[in-house]
N, C-alpha and C positions, 0 to 999 in steps of 0.2 A: 527344468529349472535352470540347468547350465546354459541352455540356449537363451533363456530370458536374461541371465546375467551378462552373457556375451553381447546380446543385442543392446542392452542398456549401456554397455561400455562404449558403444558407437554413437550414442545419441547426439553427442556434440557435433558430429559430422553430417547430420541430416539437414538437408536444405530443401524445405518445401517450396519456398518462393525466394525471390531476391532478398538480400539482406536489407532489413528496414533501417532507414536513417533517422536517428534521433538527435535532438539538440545536444551539442557537445557538453553543455553544462550539467547534464544529468548523468553522464557516464560515471560509473563508480559511485553513484549517488544513493540517497535514501530519502524517505519522506517521514515527517512527523506530523500527525494529525492534531490540529488545535481545536479544542472545544472551548471557545471563548466564554460562553455562559458559565461553565462549571470550573474553568481553570483556576480562577481566583475567587476570593470572597466577594470582590467588587463585580466580577464578571464583565470587565471592560477591556477594550484594546489597550488603553494606557496601563492598566494593571498588569496585563500580560507582557507588555514590553519589557518589564523588569526582569523577565525570565530569559530574554534573548541571549545574554552572555552565557548563562548557565547551559542553555541548549546548544549553543555553538561549541562550548568546551566539551560537551558530551559527544559531539561529532555530527550533530544534525546538519544536513545539507539543504533540505527543502522543507518549508513549512506549508502545510495544507490547512487553510482556514475553512471550517464548516461555514455554511451560508451566512453572510454578513448582512443581508438585506432585512428590511422590516418584515414582521410576521403578521399574516392576516388575523383579524379578530373574529370574522364570521366562521362558525364551526370550530373555533379554537379548541384544541385538546389541552386539558389541564389548565394551569394558571398562565403559563408563559407561551404555550403553543409549540408547534414543530418548526424548527429552522427551515424545513423543506416546504412550508406553505408560504411562499414568497408573495408579499403584498406589493412590492415594487422592485423591478429588476435594476433600477438605476439609483437607488438610495441605500443608505446605511442604517441599520437598526439603531435608533437613538439609545437603546439600552446598552449597546456596545460602545457607542461614541460617535465620531464623525468621520467623514471621508478624510479630513486632514489627519485625524488620529491614525487612520489606517496607512496613509501615505508616509507618516513618520515611521511606522513600523517597517514598511517595505524598505525605506531608505536605510534604517538601522540594520535590518537583516542583510541587505546588500553590502553594507559597510563591513559586516562581520563575515562576508563570504557565503552567505546563505541565499537561496532563492525562495520565492513565494508564489504559491498557486491558490486559487480560490475555488470554492464549490459552486457549481452551476446547476440549476434545476430547470431543464427545458421541457420535460415531459408534461408538466402541469404547473399552473400558478396557484397562488392562494385563492381562497373562496371569495375574497373581496378585492381582487386586483382591479385597477382602473379599466383594464381592457374589457372586463365584463360589462361595463357601461358604455364604453366608446366603440368597442369592436367585438360584439357578441359572436360574429362569424369567425373569430379567432379560436373558438372553442367547439369541442365535440358536444352535440346536443341530442336530447331524446326527441320523441315524436311530438312533444308539446313545445319544443324549442328551448327547453331548459338545459343549461350547461350541466354536464354530468361529471362524475368522479369515478375512480377505479377502486375496487375492493372496499376497504374501510377508511380510505383517505378522504373523509367527509369534509376536511378543512381545505381541500384542494379542488380544482376544476381542470379537466383534461383539455389540453390544447389540440388544435386541429392542424395537422401538418399537411393537409391537402390544400391549405390556403397559402399561396406563395407570399402574400403580403405579411401574414403572420410570421412565416419563416424569415423574411427579410427583417422584420421588426425584432425578432429574436437575435439575429446576427448583429444588428445594430446595437442592441442592448449589451451584447458581449463586447462590441467595439468600444462602448462607453467606458468600460473598465480598462481596456487596453489604452485608450486615449487619455484617461484621467488618472491612471495609476501606472506604476512600473511593474505590474505583476508579470510573472514568467510563465503562466499557463493556467489550465483549468482542470479540475476534477469534475467529471460530468455525472450527475445523479441519474439513475435509471436510463443510462445510455442505450440499453437494449430496447427500451420502450418507444424510441423515436425512430422513424423510418431512416434507414441507412443512406438513402438518397439525400437526406438533409445534411448528414455529416460529410458526404462527398462534396457538397456545396459550401458548407460552413467552415470546415477546418482549413481548406486551402485559402479561403478568403481571409481568415484570421491570421494565418501564418504569413500572408503577404504584409501584414501590419508589423509583425514581430516574430522572431524565432521562438515559438511557444511550445510548451510541453502539454500533452493531452493524455489524461488518465480516464478510462471508461469504467464506470461501475457496471461491469458486464463480464461474461465469461465466454465470449463468442470470438473465434479467430477471425471472422469476417470483418470485425470492427478495425482490425489492424490495416486492412486494405483501404479504409476510409481516411486514414491519417492519425488514428490513435496510437500513441507510443506504448501504452501499457493497459492491460486489462486485469480484472480481479481474478485471483486464483481460488475461486470458490471450491472447485473440485479437490484441489490439493488440501485446502484448509479443512473441509469436512472430513476428509480421510484422516488427517492428523488428529482431529478430535476423536474419531473412532478408535485410532490407535492408542491414544492416551487413556481411553475408557476400556481398553482391552478387547474391543470388538473386532479389530483388524490388526494386521501386522505390516511389516515393511514391504512385503511382496504386494500387498494391496496398494500401497503408495507407488510402488514401481509400475504397476499397471496403469495408474492414472498419469504418471509422469511420461510413460511411453506414449500414451494417447495424446498428451499435450504436445510432445515433440514431433509427432507425426501429423498433427493437424494445424499447428500454429506455424506461421512462416518464420524462417530463421531471423533472429534478431528481435522478435516480438517479446517485449518485456512483460513479466507477470508481477502484479503487486502481491507480494508474499507477506503474510501477517499472522499473528497469533491472537489479535483482537483489533476491533475498530468500533466506531460509535454504535453501529447496529448490533454487532455481535456482543458487545459488552452490555448494552442496555436491555436487550431482549433475550439473549442466550447465555449470559453469565460468563463470557470469555474475558480474560483467560484464566481468571482465578478459580473457576469451577470446571471449565472444559479441558484445561490443562493444569490441574492443581499441583501445588507444591513444586517438587523438583522436576516434574515432567515438563514444565514450561520451558526450561533452559535448552534442552537439545532441539526442540522445535523452533525456538527463537534463533538458535545458531543456524539451523537449516534455512530459515527464511532470509537470513543475511548472507548466506554463502553459496546457495545452490545455483545451478544454471538458470539463466533468464531472470533471476530474482531482482526486482526493485523493492527492497524491504520497507515495511511500514512499522512505525512505533506509534501507538495511540497515546493520547494524553493520559498521564498517570501511570503508565506501565513502569516507568522508572522509579516510582515511589516505593512499592507498587500499591495502587488503589485496588484493594481486594474485595470489591463489591460492584453491583450493577449501579451505574450512575444514572440518575433520573433523567428522562428525556424531555418532559414537559414542565418540569418544576426546577426551581433553583436548588442545586445540590453540589456545593463546592467540593472539589476533590481533596483539598487539604494537604498540600505538599509540606514535608518537614524532614523526612529521613533520606529520601533518594537512595534507598538500599540497592536497587538494581542499576543505578546510574553507572557504576564502574563496569558492570557486565556489558551494558550497551555501549559504553564508550570504547571498550576494547574491540567490540565487533565493528562498530561504525568507523572507527579510525583504521582498522585493518582494511576494510573495503576501500577507503579513500586513499590510503597510502601505498597499497600493494598492487603492482602492475598485473598480478594474476587475476584481478577483477576488472580489467579492461575488456572492451567488447571483442577484441581480437584474441583473447586468451583461449586456450584449448581446455575444454572441460571433459573429464573422463570418470566414469563410474569404475570403482575398484572392486574386484572380486574378494569376498570374505567367506569365512567358514560358517558363519551364522546369518545367511541372507534373509531369513525371516525375522531376525532380531536386530541386526546391525546394518547400518548404511555407511559406506565409505566412498569418497570421491576426491578427485584432485583438480586443481586449476593451475595451468602453466602458461607463462608468457615470457619467453626468453629465459633468463636466469631466475625469474620470480616463480616460486613454486609453493603451493599451499595444499595440504592434505587435511581433510575433515573426516572424523570418525564419530558416529553417533549411535548410542545404544538407546533404541526407542522402545524399551520395555522396563518393567519394574523388577527385573532380575539381573544380577551381575553377569558379565559376559567376558570370557577369555577369547579375545579376538585375534585371528590370524588373517593377515592381508596377503593374498596371493596375486601380486601384481608387480609390474616392473617399476621399482622405485630407486632413486639414486642411492647407491650403497656408500656406507662409510662417511656420510655427510652429516653435518650438524643440523638438527632441527630444534626449533624453539617452540614449546607449547605456549600459546599466547596468554592463557589464563593463569597458569602456574609460574610461567617464566623459566621453567626447567628445560635444560638442553639434553638431547639424546641423539644417538646415532642409529638406534633401532626403533622403527615404528611399525615393523611387520608383525610384532607380537605385543598385544596390549591387554591390560586388565581394566575393564570399565565397570564401575558400579552401576546399580540401577539408575536409569536415566542419565548415564554418564556421557561425556563428550570431550573430545580433544580436537584442537585446531593447531596443526603444526605448520610452521613457516620455515622453509629451507633457508639456512644461513649461508650466504655465499662466501663468507670469510673463511 
């Protein structure tokens, strides 16, 4: 166990490949996923726009909009269908508004210092996309020549990436949004289901148009070699869910984190989250997977750990403590914003403290309860942050056995209390402390 802890303390220095270069505007960033349909009673872009100042004040840096395109009617699931059954790549769903409405949001977000990325669905189109009539060879087909779909995605049709004309058409559709809006990047749905040779062609071509950010819905280190800036942290997330349920402990998470740091190239960002649209609608995250007080330390982890590009899903700041319907209208109903101060504290820390820059040194700290408590530091010059998390439902008397600046003032960001001793701490069940070294 001691060898494991010592090895983890060196994780920040592991360099699998060359440092990955990201758009500068995403450094110390975060992402907020926008579910337009459910965000407001109206379910429109214009109605959402009223929330922009609130989200900016909460510390949101980048808005990710779930698919904005029209939804196919053939095979439609439920009343309104899945956002991910795209009927046209170059139009806006009239239920949400117009392209002008979206451009007004992008402009307003940029004026508030925020960036905007949009969801892209290249693996499949909707079941009545025009290409099915004009370019049937753009699709995977069965022995009878009929376009097919994967799993139970009966409202979609699988695209054929062995067709170079289809690939060029897909790239041109993405260029449409680059040329007709001021978006800052793409979140790519089912990025793992598309041949990586396509990404080797697509991403460089698009980055020639603009310095864009690319997020892959995938958990494969190879995608970073194709130009993706960030990938999903599915392994870490599922382990956190098991820890919250008492099925695993911190050492289990250490094993996963060690695997990530030895397989992903240095600088590869990981989208860390406690919920997203899939996990909320289908698996009851975070209100049931990390219920009650257990949510908080995991949220702190997603915002402060090494490689983290943290995500907050629509409604988590309320919080919306239910599964939001996927195929029907189901307004989230904002009114209390009870978690907003918690997220504001974390998001603003990331933005303002140099310890969260790319060149900061990350170090795991040795503790007396390694199966229960996780501790780590981030340092960049005089900027120094220490995070201590109790990932159990039992109180913990924590002792940190590491080289920490002595006799210095630390401020705990949630309580505002100052202390000179952070080597010995008493954390309640699911307790957490984030200490910022005061240089004064």
